[in-house]
DRENBAKE-111486 format. One record per residue (C-alpha): x, y, z; residue in one letter; residue number from 0. Coordinates in Angstrom, 3 decimals. Example, Ala and Ser with C-alpha at 12.3 -4.5 7.8 and 13.67 -1.06 7.14 Angstrom:
BEGIN
<bakol xx="12.300" yy="-4.500" zz="7.800" r="A" k="0"/>
<bakol xx="13.670" yy="-1.060" zz="7.140" r="S" k="1"/>
REM end
This chain:
BEGIN
<bakol xx="28.755" yy="-26.184" zz="-26.745" r="M" k="0"/>
<bakol xx="25.790" yy="-25.030" zz="-24.919" r="S" k="1"/>
<bakol xx="25.884" yy="-22.350" zz="-22.134" r="S" k="2"/>
<bakol xx="24.528" yy="-24.569" zz="-19.667" r="K" k="3"/>
<bakol xx="27.463" yy="-26.984" zz="-20.151" r="T" k="4"/>
<bakol xx="29.899" yy="-24.208" zz="-20.095" r="L" k="5"/>
<bakol xx="28.453" yy="-22.819" zz="-16.861" r="I" k="6"/>
<bakol xx="28.264" yy="-26.450" zz="-15.147" r="A" k="7"/>
<bakol xx="32.187" yy="-26.906" zz="-16.101" r="F" k="8"/>
<bakol xx="32.966" yy="-23.675" zz="-14.628" r="T" k="9"/>
<bakol xx="31.113" yy="-24.292" zz="-11.630" r="V" k="10"/>
<bakol xx="32.822" yy="-27.651" zz="-11.222" r="V" k="11"/>
<bakol xx="36.125" yy="-26.125" zz="-11.795" r="G" k="12"/>
<bakol xx="35.667" yy="-23.512" zz="-9.047" r="I" k="13"/>
<bakol xx="34.568" yy="-26.178" zz="-6.587" r="I" k="14"/>
<bakol xx="37.617" yy="-28.314" zz="-7.342" r="A" k="15"/>
<bakol xx="39.838" yy="-25.208" zz="-7.014" r="G" k="16"/>
<bakol xx="38.546" yy="-24.521" zz="-3.844" r="L" k="17"/>
<bakol xx="38.588" yy="-27.840" zz="-2.440" r="V" k="18"/>
<bakol xx="42.204" yy="-28.444" zz="-3.616" r="T" k="19"/>
<bakol xx="43.037" yy="-24.938" zz="-1.784" r="G" k="20"/>
<bakol xx="41.494" yy="-26.039" zz="1.455" r="V" k="21"/>
<bakol xx="43.329" yy="-29.380" zz="1.474" r="F" k="22"/>
<bakol xx="46.782" yy="-27.614" zz="0.743" r="F" k="23"/>
<bakol xx="45.918" yy="-25.080" zz="3.377" r="I" k="24"/>
<bakol xx="45.472" yy="-27.792" zz="5.890" r="E" k="25"/>
<bakol xx="48.611" yy="-29.687" zz="4.687" r="V" k="26"/>
<bakol xx="51.024" yy="-26.746" zz="4.804" r="K" k="27"/>
<bakol xx="49.907" yy="-25.305" zz="8.030" r="N" k="28"/>
<bakol xx="52.408" yy="-22.641" zz="8.630" r="T" k="29"/>
<bakol xx="51.469" yy="-21.799" zz="12.239" r="N" k="30"/>
<bakol xx="53.444" yy="-24.088" zz="14.210" r="Q" k="31"/>
<bakol xx="53.569" yy="-22.775" zz="17.596" r="L" k="32"/>
<bakol xx="50.609" yy="-21.412" zz="19.457" r="V" k="33"/>
<bakol xx="50.448" yy="-21.290" zz="23.187" r="F" k="34"/>
<bakol xx="46.984" yy="-21.947" zz="24.653" r="V" k="35"/>
<bakol xx="45.265" yy="-22.771" zz="27.775" r="D" k="36"/>
<bakol xx="44.782" yy="-26.419" zz="28.547" r="G" k="37"/>
<bakol xx="46.314" yy="-29.310" zz="26.959" r="P" k="38"/>
<bakol xx="48.338" yy="-28.632" zz="23.589" r="S" k="39"/>
<bakol xx="51.330" yy="-29.926" zz="21.719" r="L" k="40"/>
<bakol xx="53.166" yy="-28.288" zz="18.920" r="S" k="41"/>
<bakol xx="55.721" yy="-29.571" zz="16.428" r="I" k="42"/>
<bakol xx="58.162" yy="-26.946" zz="15.069" r="V" k="43"/>
<bakol xx="60.780" yy="-27.104" zz="12.191" r="T" k="44"/>
<bakol xx="63.115" yy="-24.675" zz="11.343" r="E" k="45"/>
<bakol xx="61.486" yy="-24.288" zz="7.687" r="K" k="46"/>
<bakol xx="59.042" yy="-26.400" zz="5.496" r="F" k="47"/>
<bakol xx="61.148" yy="-27.028" zz="2.845" r="D" k="48"/>
<bakol xx="64.370" yy="-29.052" zz="2.754" r="F" k="49"/>
<bakol xx="67.152" yy="-30.198" zz="0.473" r="K" k="50"/>
<bakol xx="67.424" yy="-33.864" zz="-0.142" r="K" k="51"/>
<bakol xx="69.874" yy="-35.144" zz="2.746" r="G" k="52"/>
<bakol xx="69.580" yy="-32.125" zz="4.927" r="E" k="53"/>
<bakol xx="69.139" yy="-32.772" zz="8.721" r="E" k="54"/>
<bakol xx="65.670" yy="-31.828" zz="9.992" r="I" k="55"/>
<bakol xx="65.476" yy="-30.330" zz="13.555" r="K" k="56"/>
<bakol xx="62.069" yy="-31.168" zz="14.840" r="I" k="57"/>
<bakol xx="61.045" yy="-29.385" zz="18.395" r="S" k="58"/>
<bakol xx="58.131" yy="-31.150" zz="20.138" r="I" k="59"/>
<bakol xx="56.674" yy="-28.238" zz="22.415" r="V" k="60"/>
<bakol xx="54.201" yy="-28.594" zz="25.251" r="N" k="61"/>
<bakol xx="52.410" yy="-25.274" zz="24.122" r="S" k="62"/>
<bakol xx="49.641" yy="-25.824" zz="26.614" r="G" k="63"/>
<bakol xx="49.350" yy="-25.180" zz="30.280" r="T" k="64"/>
<bakol xx="49.152" yy="-28.667" zz="31.955" r="V" k="65"/>
<bakol xx="52.019" yy="-31.012" zz="31.751" r="P" k="66"/>
<bakol xx="52.032" yy="-33.964" zz="29.345" r="L" k="67"/>
<bakol xx="53.397" yy="-37.443" zz="29.655" r="T" k="68"/>
<bakol xx="54.633" yy="-39.774" zz="26.680" r="F" k="69"/>
<bakol xx="54.618" yy="-43.607" zz="26.287" r="S" k="70"/>
<bakol xx="58.192" yy="-43.840" zz="25.873" r="D" k="71"/>
<bakol xx="61.389" yy="-41.713" zz="25.027" r="S" k="72"/>
<bakol xx="60.532" yy="-41.016" zz="21.606" r="S" k="73"/>
<bakol xx="57.931" yy="-38.537" zz="22.723" r="F" k="74"/>
<bakol xx="55.274" yy="-40.124" zz="20.384" r="G" k="75"/>
<bakol xx="57.488" yy="-38.981" zz="17.427" r="L" k="76"/>
<bakol xx="56.611" yy="-40.577" zz="13.885" r="Q" k="77"/>
<bakol xx="57.315" yy="-39.477" zz="10.527" r="I" k="78"/>
<bakol xx="55.157" yy="-40.973" zz="7.712" r="T" k="79"/>
<bakol xx="54.423" yy="-40.387" zz="3.860" r="G" k="80"/>
<bakol xx="51.223" yy="-38.706" zz="3.464" r="L" k="81"/>
<bakol xx="49.645" yy="-41.850" zz="2.953" r="S" k="82"/>
<bakol xx="50.257" yy="-42.764" zz="6.328" r="G" k="83"/>
<bakol xx="53.201" yy="-45.276" zz="5.734" r="M" k="84"/>
<bakol xx="55.470" yy="-45.142" zz="8.815" r="L" k="85"/>
<bakol xx="59.027" yy="-44.072" zz="7.547" r="M" k="86"/>
<bakol xx="60.832" yy="-43.028" zz="10.562" r="Y" k="87"/>
<bakol xx="60.577" yy="-43.229" zz="14.474" r="T" k="88"/>
<bakol xx="63.615" yy="-42.481" zz="16.911" r="P" k="89"/>
<bakol xx="65.256" yy="-45.117" zz="18.783" r="E" k="90"/>
<bakol xx="63.363" yy="-45.743" zz="21.979" r="I" k="91"/>
<bakol xx="65.340" yy="-46.109" zz="25.363" r="F" k="92"/>
<bakol xx="63.922" yy="-48.760" zz="27.658" r="Q" k="93"/>
<bakol xx="64.872" yy="-47.776" zz="31.292" r="V" k="94"/>
<bakol xx="62.988" yy="-50.061" zz="33.840" r="Q" k="95"/>
<bakol xx="61.721" yy="-48.335" zz="37.138" r="N" k="96"/>
<bakol xx="61.687" yy="-44.944" zz="35.397" r="V" k="97"/>
<bakol xx="58.461" yy="-42.816" zz="35.241" r="K" k="98"/>
<bakol xx="57.460" yy="-41.985" zz="31.539" r="P" k="99"/>
<bakol xx="58.865" yy="-39.077" zz="30.175" r="P" k="100"/>
<bakol xx="57.033" yy="-35.739" zz="30.141" r="S" k="101"/>
<bakol xx="57.095" yy="-32.231" zz="29.115" r="L" k="102"/>
<bakol xx="56.064" yy="-29.503" zz="31.597" r="L" k="103"/>
<bakol xx="54.102" yy="-26.237" zz="30.109" r="P" k="104"/>
<bakol xx="56.509" yy="-24.326" zz="27.435" r="K" k="105"/>
<bakol xx="59.085" yy="-27.136" zz="27.705" r="E" k="106"/>
<bakol xx="60.550" yy="-28.609" zz="24.663" r="E" k="107"/>
<bakol xx="62.601" yy="-31.674" zz="23.449" r="V" k="108"/>
<bakol xx="64.404" yy="-31.862" zz="20.093" r="V" k="109"/>
<bakol xx="65.093" yy="-34.484" zz="17.631" r="F" k="110"/>
<bakol xx="67.205" yy="-34.510" zz="14.456" r="V" k="111"/>
<bakol xx="66.134" yy="-36.392" zz="11.498" r="W" k="112"/>
<bakol xx="68.910" yy="-37.140" zz="9.036" r="D" k="113"/>
<bakol xx="66.108" yy="-38.219" zz="6.312" r="Q" k="114"/>
<bakol xx="67.211" yy="-41.834" zz="6.760" r="I" k="115"/>
<bakol xx="64.138" yy="-44.189" zz="6.913" r="K" k="116"/>
<bakol xx="64.038" yy="-47.033" zz="9.818" r="N" k="117"/>
<bakol xx="65.088" yy="-49.445" zz="7.088" r="D" k="118"/>
<bakol xx="68.356" yy="-47.605" zz="6.365" r="G" k="119"/>
<bakol xx="67.241" yy="-46.101" zz="3.089" r="D" k="120"/>
<bakol xx="67.406" yy="-42.493" zz="2.351" r="A" k="121"/>
<bakol xx="63.952" yy="-40.673" zz="1.773" r="T" k="122"/>
<bakol xx="62.933" yy="-39.805" zz="-1.611" r="L" k="123"/>
<bakol xx="61.537" yy="-36.258" zz="-2.664" r="E" k="124"/>
<bakol xx="58.250" yy="-35.427" zz="-1.398" r="G" k="125"/>
<bakol xx="55.722" yy="-34.417" zz="1.310" r="L" k="126"/>
<bakol xx="56.209" yy="-36.144" zz="4.776" r="Y" k="127"/>
<bakol xx="53.985" yy="-35.674" zz="7.776" r="K" k="128"/>
<bakol xx="55.640" yy="-35.475" zz="11.412" r="I" k="129"/>
<bakol xx="53.379" yy="-36.761" zz="14.298" r="H" k="130"/>
<bakol xx="53.743" yy="-36.767" zz="17.998" r="S" k="131"/>
<bakol xx="51.199" yy="-37.949" zz="20.678" r="K" k="132"/>
<bakol xx="50.956" yy="-37.539" zz="24.369" r="G" k="133"/>
<bakol xx="48.875" yy="-37.572" zz="27.020" r="F" k="134"/>
<bakol xx="47.308" yy="-34.929" zz="29.562" r="D" k="135"/>
<bakol xx="46.932" yy="-35.497" zz="33.254" r="P" k="136"/>
<bakol xx="43.540" yy="-37.000" zz="32.737" r="E" k="137"/>
<bakol xx="44.810" yy="-39.427" zz="30.216" r="N" k="138"/>
<bakol xx="43.260" yy="-37.821" zz="27.410" r="N" k="139"/>
<bakol xx="45.297" yy="-38.086" zz="24.012" r="E" k="140"/>
<bakol xx="46.873" yy="-34.976" zz="22.883" r="V" k="141"/>
<bakol xx="48.362" yy="-35.010" zz="19.198" r="K" k="142"/>
<bakol xx="49.706" yy="-32.811" zz="16.529" r="K" k="143"/>
<bakol xx="51.131" yy="-32.902" zz="13.153" r="S" k="144"/>
<bakol xx="52.950" yy="-31.012" zz="10.614" r="T" k="145"/>
<bakol xx="54.042" yy="-31.325" zz="6.900" r="T" k="146"/>
<bakol xx="57.508" yy="-30.926" zz="5.463" r="V" k="147"/>
<bakol xx="58.720" yy="-31.041" zz="1.726" r="T" k="148"/>
<bakol xx="62.008" yy="-32.927" zz="0.931" r="I" k="149"/>
<bakol xx="63.282" yy="-31.182" zz="-2.697" r="W" k="150"/>
<bakol xx="66.219" yy="-32.565" zz="-4.728" r="K" k="151"/>
REM end
């Protein structure tokens, strides 16, 4: 094998390793709660790795300085596979003539997911993305996501 080929393969390997590392840093962001000035939303779990069947406590926190409103009582919570396939959304309570739910700065709402999908099946092992979406007073979308891993 020539030295040029060896150098090319080494450079490709280094670049692939760097890209993979950056991807996993983004996927496994451990900095869940950061308070900022302006609109901000945070999703906090007790940990990142869960055993299969273990309840997952999810806190949705207004980590900004302005109130946030949500379209329904699920506070925009969705759990998907990494591919984006929807696995779970909390049951939505429909109440007429009531203003949309909101979170004041530093206020939070807590959901517990028992790892059961919307279709009633248990989840499989793997990575899951937890999303939430709300709106600031100017009706700009504010969203956040984090990932958790489910193990055997």
